C-alpha positions in Angstrom: -74.3 6.7 -11.2 -77.7 5.4 -12.2 -78.8 1.7 -12.1 -78.8 1.7 -15.9 -75.2 3.0 -15.9 -74.1 0.2 -13.6 -75.8 -2.4 -15.8 -74.1 -1.0 -18.9 -70.6 -0.6 -17.5 -68.2 -3.5 -18.3 -67.4 -5.9 -15.5 -64.0 -5.3 -13.8 -61.4 -7.8 -14.8 -60.9 -10.6 -12.2 -57.6 -11.4 -10.5 -54.4 -9.3 -10.2 -51.8 -8.3 -12.7 -49.2 -11.0 -13.2 -46.2 -8.8 -12.7 -47.6 -7.5 -9.4 -48.2 -11.0 -8.1 -44.7 -12.3 -8.9 -43.1 -9.1 -7.5 -45.0 -9.4 -4.2 -43.8 -13.0 -3.6 -40.2 -12.0 -4.4 -39.7 -13.7 -7.8 -38.3 -10.4 -9.1 -39.1 -6.7 -9.3 -42.0 -5.6 -11.5 -39.5 -4.3 -14.0 -37.8 -7.7 -14.1 -41.0 -9.6 -14.5 -42.3 -7.3 -17.3 -39.0 -7.9 -19.2 -39.4 -11.7 -18.7 -43.0 -11.5 -20.0 -41.8 -9.7 -23.1 -39.1 -12.4 -23.6 -41.7 -15.1 -23.4 -40.2 -16.7 -20.3 -43.4 -16.8 -18.3 -46.4 -19.0 -18.9 -49.8 -19.1 -17.3 -51.6 -22.4 -17.5 -49.1 -23.5 -20.1 -49.6 -20.5 -22.4 -47.1 -17.7 -22.9 -48.1 -14.8 -20.7 -48.9 -11.3 -22.0 -48.1 -8.0 -20.4 -51.0 -6.8 -18.2 -52.5 -10.3 -17.9 -54.4 -11.0 -14.7 -54.2 -14.2 -12.7 -55.9 -15.6 -9.6 -55.3 -18.5 -7.2 -56.5 -21.1 -9.8 -53.8 -20.2 -12.4 -50.6 -22.1 -12.7 -47.6 -19.7 -13.3 -44.2 -20.9 -14.5 -40.9 -19.0 -15.1 -38.5 -20.7 -17.5 -40.4 -23.9 -17.1 -40.3 -23.9 -13.3 -43.7 -23.8 -11.5 -44.0 -21.0 -9.0 -45.4 -22.0 -5.6 -47.4 -19.3 -4.0 -49.7 -18.7 -1.0 -51.8 -15.7 -2.0 -53.4 -15.5 1.4 -50.0 -15.0 3.1 -48.3 -11.6 3.1 -44.9 -11.2 1.3 -41.7 -11.7 3.2 -40.1 -8.3 3.5 -36.4 -8.4 4.4 -33.9 -5.7 3.5 -30.1 -5.6 3.7 -27.6 -2.8 3.2 -24.4 -3.6 1.3 -21.3 -1.4 1.0 -20.2 -2.1 -2.6 -16.5 -2.0 -3.5 -15.4 -1.1 -7.0 -14.8 -4.0 -9.3 -18.1 -5.7 -8.6 -21.0 -5.7 -11.1 -24.7 -5.6 -10.2 -25.8 -8.8 -12.0 -26.3 -12.3 -10.7 -24.0 -13.9 -13.3 -21.2 -12.5 -15.5 -20.0 -14.3 -18.6 -16.5 -12.7 -18.0 -16.3 -14.2 -14.5 -16.1 -10.9 -12.7 -17.3 -10.7 -9.1 -20.9 -9.7 -8.5 -22.6 -7.9 -5.6 -24.6 -11.1 -5.0 -21.4 -13.2 -4.2 -21.1 -12.0 -0.6 -24.8 -11.9 0.4 -26.5 -14.5 2.6 -29.0 -16.8 0.9 -32.6 -16.0 2.0 -34.7 -19.0 3.1 -37.7 -17.6 1.1 -37.6 -15.7 -2.2 -34.4 -14.1 -3.4 -32.6 -10.8 -3.1 -33.7 -8.1 -5.5 -31.3 -5.2 -5.9 -32.9 -1.8 -5.5 -31.2 0.0 -8.4 -27.6 -0.5 -9.6 -24.2 1.0 -9.4 -21.5 1.1 -12.1 -18.6 -1.3 -11.8 -16.3 1.5 -10.6 -18.8 3.1 -8.3 -18.8 2.2 -4.6 -21.1 2.6 -1.7 -24.7 1.9 -0.6 -26.8 -0.7 -2.2 -30.1 -2.0 -0.9 -31.5 -5.5 -1.5 -34.9 -6.8 -0.5 -37.0 -10.0 -0.9 -40.1 -7.9 -1.5 -40.5 -7.1 -5.2 -43.2 -4.5 -4.7 -41.0 -2.6 -2.2 -38.1 -2.7 -4.7 -40.3 -1.5 -7.5 -41.6 1.5 -5.5 -38.2 2.5 -4.3 -36.9 2.6 -7.9 -40.0 4.2 -9.4 -39.5 7.9 -10.2 -43.0 8.8 -9.0 -41.9 8.2 -5.4 -38.9 10.6 -5.7 -36.4 8.6 -3.6 -33.4 10.9 -3.5 -29.9 9.4 -3.9 -27.0 11.2 -2.4 -23.4 10.7 -3.7 -20.0 11.8 -2.7 -18.1 12.7 -5.8 -14.5 13.8 -6.4 -14.2 16.0 -9.4 -11.0 16.9 -11.3 -11.0 20.4 -12.8 -12.0 23.9 -12.0 -15.6 24.2 -10.7 -17.1 27.7 -10.6 -20.5 29.1 -9.4 -21.9 29.2 -12.9 -21.3 25.4 -13.3 -23.0 24.7 -10.0 -26.0 26.8 -11.1 -26.3 25.1 -14.4 -26.1 21.6 -12.9 -28.9 22.5 -10.4 -31.1 24.2 -13.0 -30.7 21.3 -15.5 -28.7 20.3 -18.5 -29.7 18.2 -21.5 -28.0 14.8 -21.7 -28.3 12.3 -24.6 -31.3 10.7 -22.9 -33.1 13.9 -21.9 -32.9 16.7 -19.3 -31.2 16.0 -15.9 -30.2 18.0 -12.9 -28.9 17.8 -9.3 -31.5 18.8 -6.7 -28.7 19.8 -4.3 -24.9 20.3 -4.4 -22.8 20.9 -1.4 -19.0 21.4 -1.1 -17.4 18.6 1.1 -14.1 18.7 2.9 -11.1 17.0 1.3 -9.2 17.1 -2.0 -6.4 19.3 -3.1 -5.2 21.1 -6.2 -7.7 20.4 -9.0 -9.4 17.6 -7.1 -12.4 18.6 -5.0 -15.2 16.6 -3.2 -18.9 17.4 -3.5 -22.1 15.9 -2.1 -24.8 15.9 -4.8 -28.4 14.6 -4.9 -30.4 13.2 -7.8 -34.0 12.0 -7.7 -33.8 9.1 -10.3 -31.5 6.3 -11.1 -30.6 6.8 -14.7 -27.5 5.1 -16.1 -24.3 6.9 -15.1 -26.3 10.0 -14.5 -24.1 11.6 -11.8 -20.9 11.1 -13.9 -22.6 12.4 -17.1 -23.9 15.5 -15.4 -20.4 16.5 -14.2 -18.8 15.6 -17.5 -21.3 17.8 -19.3 -19.4 20.7 -17.8 -16.0 19.5 -19.1 -15.0 17.9 -15.7 -13.7 14.4 -14.9 -15.2 12.3 -12.0 -12.3 10.5 -10.4 -14.2 9.0 -7.5 -17.9 8.2 -6.9 -19.6 6.7 -3.9 -23.3 6.5 -2.9 -23.8 7.5 0.7 -27.6 7.7 1.0 -30.8 6.2 -0.6 -33.9 8.0 0.6 -33.8 7.9 4.5 -31.0 5.2 4.6 -27.5 6.4 5.4 -24.1 4.7 5.0 -21.0 5.2 7.2 -17.9 3.5 8.4 -19.8 1.2 10.7 -20.4 -0.9 7.6 -17.0 -1.7 6.0 -16.6 -1.9 2.3 -17.6 -5.3 1.0 -19.8 -6.0 4.0 -23.6 -6.2 4.5 -26.1 -5.6 7.3 -29.7 -6.7 7.7 -32.0 -3.9 8.6 -34.3 -4.2 11.7 -38.1 -4.5 11.6 -38.4 -0.8 12.6 -36.0 0.4 10.0 -37.8 -1.6 7.3 -41.2 -0.3 8.4 -39.9 3.3 8.1 -38.5 2.6 4.6 -41.7 1.0 3.4 -43.8 3.8 4.8 -41.8 6.2 2.6 -43.3 4.6 -0.5 -46.8 4.0 0.9 -46.6 0.3 2.0 -48.0 -1.1 5.3 -45.7 -3.0 7.7 -45.1 -6.7 7.2 -43.7 -8.7 10.0 -40.4 -10.4 9.4 -40.5 -14.2 9.2 -40.2 -16.1 12.5 -36.9 -18.0 12.8 -36.0 -21.0 14.9 -33.1 -20.7 17.4 -30.6 -22.5 15.0 -31.4 -20.3 12.0 -31.4 -17.1 14.2 -28.0 -18.0 15.7 -26.5 -18.7 12.2 -27.8 -15.4 10.9 -26.4 -13.5 13.9 -22.9 -15.2 13.4 -23.0 -14.2 9.7 -24.0 -10.7 10.7 -21.2 -10.3 13.2 -18.7 -11.5 10.7 -19.9 -9.1 8.0 -19.8 -6.2 10.4 -16.1 -6.7 11.2 -13.5 -4.7 9.3 -11.9 -6.6 6.4 -8.8 -8.4 7.7 -5.3 -8.3 6.4 -5.6 -11.6 4.6 -9.0 -10.7 3.2 -8.9 -8.1 0.4 -11.7 -6.6 -1.7 -11.2 -7.0 -5.5 -10.8 -3.8 -7.4 -10.0 -2.7 -10.9 -7.5 0.0 -9.7 -3.8 -0.2 -10.6 -1.6 -2.0 -8.1 0.5 0.1 -5.7 3.5 -0.5 -3.4 4.2 -3.8 -4.9 0.7 -5.3 -4.2 -0.6 -7.9 -6.6 -2.5 -6.4 -9.6 -6.2 -6.2 -9.1 -6.1 -6.1 -5.3 -5.9 -3.5 -2.5 -7.0 -3.2 1.1 -10.7 -2.4 1.5 -10.2 0.5 4.0 -10.3 4.0 2.5 -7.8 6.8 3.2 -9.1 9.2 5.8 -8.3 12.3 3.8 -10.9 11.6 1.1 -13.2 13.9 2.9 -16.9 13.8 3.5 -19.3 13.5 6.4 -20.1 11.0 9.0 -23.5 9.4 8.4 -25.4 6.5 10.1 -26.0 3.0 8.8 -29.6 3.4 9.8 -32.9 4.8 8.7 -33.4 8.4 9.7 -36.6 8.7 11.7 -37.8 12.1 10.5 -40.6 13.5 8.4 -40.3 12.6 4.7 -40.5 16.3 3.7 -37.2 17.0 5.5 -35.2 14.8 3.2 -36.4 16.3 -0.1 -34.7 19.6 -0.6 -35.4 22.0 -3.5 -32.6 23.3 -5.5 -30.6 25.9 -3.7 -31.9 24.9 -0.2 -29.5 25.3 2.7 -27.5 22.5 4.0 -29.5 20.0 6.1 -29.4 20.0 9.8 -30.5 17.6 12.5 -29.8 13.8 13.1 -27.6 12.3 10.5 -26.8 15.6 8.8 -23.3 16.5 7.9 -21.8 13.1 8.9 -19.9 10.3 7.2 -17.1 9.4 4.8 -17.3 10.4 1.1 -20.4 9.1 -0.4 -20.8 8.1 -4.1 -22.9 6.4 -6.8 
């Protein structure tokens, strides 16, 4: 480029995009912040913000009238927890109908707030990830990073090879084409009920259910068992959470091109409290502690309640509540690829959305 071209080119805009700044410090995911900007809930220096607006250290940012305190020079706090969601819980912070939410059981972070990485339907169980790093949440959810989601699904009806082929090749749903990148038969089920493990590369609303329903089948159970390199198994009982270690978080962040960020230092009192909460959350749900559900009552139990433990015969594989330390190309299988082998493969209880 010539000196004249450099003189004629417009100056680069100063600062950083508002949604990226707020996502990095854990105010919300980029998607959340963009929605709030569109609703006029965010102001910069007292003026309603616009999408794509850039800010720097000298700008005052407020959300719903509350001034956001930020230290641009400090790196974001990156914590991640895994949660085994029971059915009957919704993936919002507050519900006008008073239904339980996935945030009710989570510990309160000292800095930032928990941002859910995707959502699960009220009647879908299994693995949910939460992080205090909005940029990590945004990348994990963005389709361009192709984070595969694996589910265990119990299907009611006759399933033949042609159906499997169509679901892997792609079908047209009301919101566009969709497909499973992999489908494997799982143990368990009887009669017209059969378990399958299936993988999708995006998090569209009720996508797994709608794909099976496009073939005239009914999904009677659905549980997410894997998100990218993170697996779920019975070590994390339903309705419980576990904080991921620094090493696990670094592997997960590397999957979406982020550099490691050290977890915040904690004093002895805070660390001891977190460890006690972690031990309690890792224990199986006790007799007097039941997980709310929308399923009909059985055996005289009160309506709307049942024990959290799942029947053994539901089928599936034993996984690991950990991040699989393996090359990222191993986890992304093309349609029709053989069943995965190696650490974490073929293990775990049924997994669903």
